[in-house]
N, C-alpha and C positions, 0 to 999 in steps of 0.2 A: 743856253745854259739849263741844267736840269734842276727844278725845285725838289728840295728833300722835304719830306712829310713825316710826321711821327707815325710810328706802327699803328697806333690806335686810329688814327684818322684814315689809313689806309683799310683798317678792317671796318670802319664805318662805311667806308664808301663801297667796299665789296658787299655789305649786307644791303645797302641801298640799290647797288646794281643787281644782285639776285632778285630782290624784291621786284624792281622794275621790269626785270626781264620775265618774270614769271607772271606779273600782271599783264603784260603785253602777249600773253598767250604761248610762251614758250612751253613746250610739253616735256622736255629732257627731265630726266630724273635728278633730283637734289644733289646727289654726289656729283653729277657730270658738271652740274651748275656751280658747284663749289670749287670744284678742280680748275675750271675755267677762270674763276674769280681769284684763285690762288695764283695762275699765271699773269692775269691781267693786273692784279695789284702787288705783285711780288711779295706774296704773304709766305710766312714760314709755317712750319708743322704745328706750331701751337696756335697760331692763327686759324689755320684750317680746322683743327680740332674744335675749337671755338665755335667757328661757323657751323659745323655739324651739330653741336649741342645746342646752340642757339636755335636753330631751325627746327631740331626734333622737339624740343622743349615748348617752342611757341607753335607747333603744328604746322610747321614750314610749308 
């Protein structure tokens, strides 16, 4: 059975995953990581835009 999560929780998990991936030395460009996070966490276009803004504003 699949667990349904609120979209905001998926976005939080995506932010955490991107941060962890970068901390572990992944050198991919931020847009590539955001794209992968979108696929991994089934994020919509608005969530993807949020991630881009979030990391650019916080010097991702």
